[in-house]
C-alpha positions as CSV (number, residue, x, y, z in Angstrom):
1,M,-16.3,-14.4,8.9
2,R,-13.1,-12.6,8.2
3,I,-10.4,-14.3,5.8
4,H,-6.8,-13.1,7.1
5,R,-4.1,-12.6,4.6
6,F,-0.6,-12.7,5.3
7,I,2.2,-11.8,2.8
8,G,5.6,-13.6,2.8
9,P,8.0,-15.7,0.3
10,Y,5.2,-18.8,0.3
11,D,5.6,-21.2,-2.3
12,L,2.1,-21.5,-3.2
13,R,2.3,-24.5,-5.0
14,N,2.7,-26.7,-2.1
15,T,-0.5,-28.2,-0.7
16,E,0.8,-28.6,2.9
17,A,2.5,-25.8,4.8
18,V,4.3,-25.6,8.4
19,L,4.4,-22.1,9.9
20,E,7.0,-21.5,12.9
21,D,8.2,-18.0,13.1
22,E,6.2,-14.2,13.9
23,V,3.5,-15.2,11.9
24,A,2.5,-18.6,13.2
25,R,3.0,-16.9,16.2
26,Q,0.3,-14.5,15.2
27,M,-1.9,-16.5,14.3
28,S,-1.9,-18.6,17.5
29,T,-1.6,-16.2,20.2
30,V,-2.9,-12.7,18.9
31,L,-5.8,-13.5,16.3
32,K,-6.3,-16.9,18.8
33,L,-7.3,-18.9,15.4
34,K,-8.6,-22.2,15.8
35,A,-8.1,-25.3,13.1
36,G,-10.6,-25.7,10.3
37,E,-10.2,-22.0,10.2
38,R,-9.0,-20.8,6.8
39,V,-6.5,-17.8,6.3
40,L,-5.1,-16.5,3.1
41,L,-1.4,-16.3,2.0
42,C,0.4,-14.7,-0.6
43,D,3.8,-14.9,-1.9
44,G,4.9,-11.0,-2.1
45,H,4.6,-11.4,-6.3
46,G,0.7,-10.9,-7.0
47,Q,-0.4,-14.4,-6.4
48,Q,-1.9,-15.8,-3.2
49,A,-4.1,-19.2,-2.1
50,M,-6.3,-20.1,0.6
51,Y,-5.3,-22.5,3.2
52,Q,-7.0,-24.3,6.0
53,I,-5.5,-24.9,9.7
54,S,-4.9,-28.5,9.9
55,E,-3.0,-27.5,13.1
56,I,-2.4,-25.0,15.7
57,A,0.0,-24.7,18.9
58,K,1.7,-21.9,20.1
59,G,4.1,-20.7,17.9
60,R,3.6,-23.4,15.3
61,V,0.8,-23.7,12.1
62,G,-0.3,-26.7,10.4
63,L,-1.6,-25.7,6.9
64,I,-3.7,-27.2,4.1
65,R,-3.7,-25.8,0.6
66,Y,-8.0,-25.0,0.2
67,T,-7.8,-23.6,-3.2
68,E,-5.5,-23.4,-6.3
69,Q,-3.5,-20.3,-6.5
70,E,-4.9,-17.1,-8.4
71,R,-3.5,-13.6,-8.8
72,V,-4.9,-11.4,-6.2
73,P,-7.2,-9.6,-7.7
74,T,-7.1,-6.2,-5.4
75,E,-2.8,-5.5,-7.0
76,P,-2.6,-2.6,-10.1
77,R,-1.5,-4.2,-13.2
78,H,0.9,-1.1,-13.5
79,L,4.0,-0.3,-11.6
80,V,3.8,3.0,-9.9
81,T,7.5,4.2,-7.7
82,L,6.6,7.6,-5.6
83,Y,9.7,9.6,-4.8
84,A,8.7,11.0,-1.7
85,A,10.9,13.7,0.2
86,I,11.4,12.2,3.9
87,L,9.6,14.0,6.2
88,K,9.5,14.6,10.1
89,R,9.1,10.9,11.4
90,E,5.5,10.3,12.0
91,N,4.1,11.9,8.6
92,F,6.5,9.8,6.7
93,E,5.4,6.4,8.2
94,W,1.9,7.6,7.3
95,L,2.9,8.7,4.1
96,V,4.0,4.7,3.5
97,Q,1.1,3.2,5.2
98,K,-1.4,5.0,2.5
99,S,0.7,5.5,-0.6
100,T,0.6,1.4,0.1
101,E,-3.2,1.3,0.7
102,C,-3.2,3.3,-2.9
103,G,-1.3,0.4,-4.4
104,I,2.3,1.9,-5.3
105,H,4.8,-0.5,-6.1
106,L,8.0,1.0,-4.6
107,I,8.8,4.0,-2.4
108,V,11.9,5.5,-2.8
109,P,12.6,8.1,-0.1
110,I,14.8,11.3,-1.1
111,L,16.7,14.4,-0.4
112,T,16.0,17.3,-1.5
113,R,17.2,20.9,-0.8
114,R,14.6,21.8,1.5
115,T,14.7,18.4,3.4
116,V,14.7,18.2,7.1
117,K,14.7,15.4,8.4
118,Q,17.8,13.2,7.1
119,G,17.4,9.6,8.4
120,I,14.2,6.7,8.8
121,K,14.2,3.6,10.2
122,M,14.1,0.8,7.6
123,E,12.6,-1.8,9.3
124,R,9.6,0.2,10.9
125,L,9.1,1.3,7.4
126,N,8.9,-2.3,6.3
127,D,7.0,-3.4,8.9
128,I,4.3,-0.6,8.6
129,A,4.2,-1.1,4.8
130,C,3.4,-5.0,5.4
131,E,0.6,-4.5,7.7
132,A,-0.7,-1.9,5.5
133,A,-0.5,-4.2,2.8
134,E,-1.8,-7.2,4.4
135,Q,-5.0,-5.0,6.0
136,S,-5.6,-3.6,2.7
137,G,-5.5,-6.6,0.7
138,R,-2.9,-6.5,-1.7
139,G,-0.2,-9.8,-2.9
140,R,2.5,-7.4,-2.2
141,V,4.9,-5.4,-0.1
142,P,6.3,-2.2,-1.6
143,E,9.6,-2.7,-1.6
144,I,11.5,1.0,0.3
145,V,15.0,1.4,-0.8
146,E,17.8,3.2,0.8
147,P,16.9,7.6,0.1
148,L,18.5,9.0,-3.2
149,M,19.4,12.5,-3.8
150,F,17.1,14.1,-5.7
151,D,19.4,14.8,-8.7
152,D,19.9,11.1,-8.9
153,A,16.5,10.8,-7.9
154,L,15.0,12.3,-11.5
155,H,17.8,10.9,-13.5
156,Q,16.5,7.6,-12.2
157,A,13.2,8.2,-13.2
158,M,13.6,10.0,-16.6
159,Q,15.3,7.2,-18.1
160,A,12.2,4.6,-16.5
161,G,9.7,6.1,-18.5
162,S,7.2,9.2,-17.6
163,T,7.5,10.9,-14.5
164,Y,4.8,13.5,-12.7
165,F,6.9,16.2,-11.1
166,F,3.9,17.3,-8.3
167,D,3.9,21.4,-7.7
168,V,1.6,24.2,-7.2
169,G,0.8,25.3,-11.2
170,G,0.9,22.6,-12.8
171,K,-1.5,20.6,-15.1
172,R,-4.0,19.5,-13.6
173,Y,-3.3,15.6,-12.8
174,T,-6.3,13.2,-12.6
175,G,-4.2,9.0,-13.3
176,S,-1.9,8.2,-16.2
177,H,-3.3,4.7,-16.2
178,E,0.8,3.4,-17.2
179,T,3.5,2.5,-15.6
180,C,5.0,5.9,-14.0
181,S,7.5,7.9,-11.3
182,L,5.6,10.3,-9.1
183,F,7.7,12.9,-7.3
184,I,6.0,14.3,-4.3
185,G,7.9,17.4,-2.5
186,P,8.6,18.3,1.7
187,E,6.6,20.4,3.8
188,G,8.2,23.8,2.5
189,G,8.3,22.7,-1.2
190,W,10.8,22.3,-4.0
191,D,13.8,24.9,-4.5
192,P,13.5,27.1,-7.5
193,E,16.5,24.9,-9.0
194,E,15.0,21.7,-8.4
195,R,12.2,22.7,-10.6
196,A,14.1,23.8,-12.9
197,L,16.1,20.6,-13.5
198,A,13.1,18.8,-14.1
199,I,11.7,21.2,-16.6
200,E,14.4,20.5,-18.5
201,L,14.8,16.8,-18.1
202,R,11.0,17.4,-19.3
203,A,9.1,15.8,-16.3
204,M,5.5,16.7,-16.7
205,I,5.1,19.4,-14.0
206,A,1.9,18.4,-12.0
207,D,-0.7,19.5,-9.6
208,L,-3.8,18.4,-7.3
209,G,-5.9,21.2,-7.6
210,P,-6.3,24.7,-6.3
211,R,-5.7,23.8,-2.9
212,V,-2.0,23.6,-1.3
213,L,-1.7,20.3,0.4
214,R,0.5,18.7,2.6
215,A,3.3,16.2,1.3
216,E,1.2,13.6,2.8
217,T,-1.9,14.2,1.7
218,A,0.0,15.5,-1.5
219,A,1.2,11.2,-1.6
220,T,-1.7,9.6,-1.0
221,V,-4.0,11.2,-3.5
222,A,-1.3,11.3,-6.0
223,S,-1.0,7.4,-5.1
224,F,-4.6,6.5,-5.7
225,L,-4.5,8.8,-9.1
226,A,-1.7,7.1,-10.1
227,N,-3.1,3.3,-9.5
228,Q,-7.1,3.2,-10.3
């Protein structure tokens, strides 16, 4: 039987809990769970505990803790930040979904010289990330921050540690196994001045193989490799 997972600001130290929110509505109305069934609650910080449903009604669910809290085993141990140029809506939503499934810790949308799409819908992207985190068995939802200009984003990343700037002709990237930052450009590729700045600041120029990948594909592959 599938155990449903829910991520939220839960205090897993509590042996009993009562939910009266959207998650409670989802459990009772959408999933039609019954008393006696078990669910996994994650606190959003990488910890989880199993709870058993003691009572359930529309919009209200009572829970009793069934196991002690523990670290979510599928959550990556190192923190990877994805700096990604904003793409047209459905492509950027796909990027958020797949990079979340791959284990990204933080998503920073960036505005580059060749960025066409300027705005993003933060609430929708956060919902997509939450659903992807729950579906993939993660213990936290990656934070998505307000967009940054490319220059500001690159300086910020370089101060934090290892930074990989993905572009054609770079060194083949097979994963870094460390806390790091990944830069993925827009549909039209990086402007030469942006690549020059990355080189000047000593970012590592990397690529993902001989074929030219779409931006959202490159972000997914890089996110996967970085979290192995």
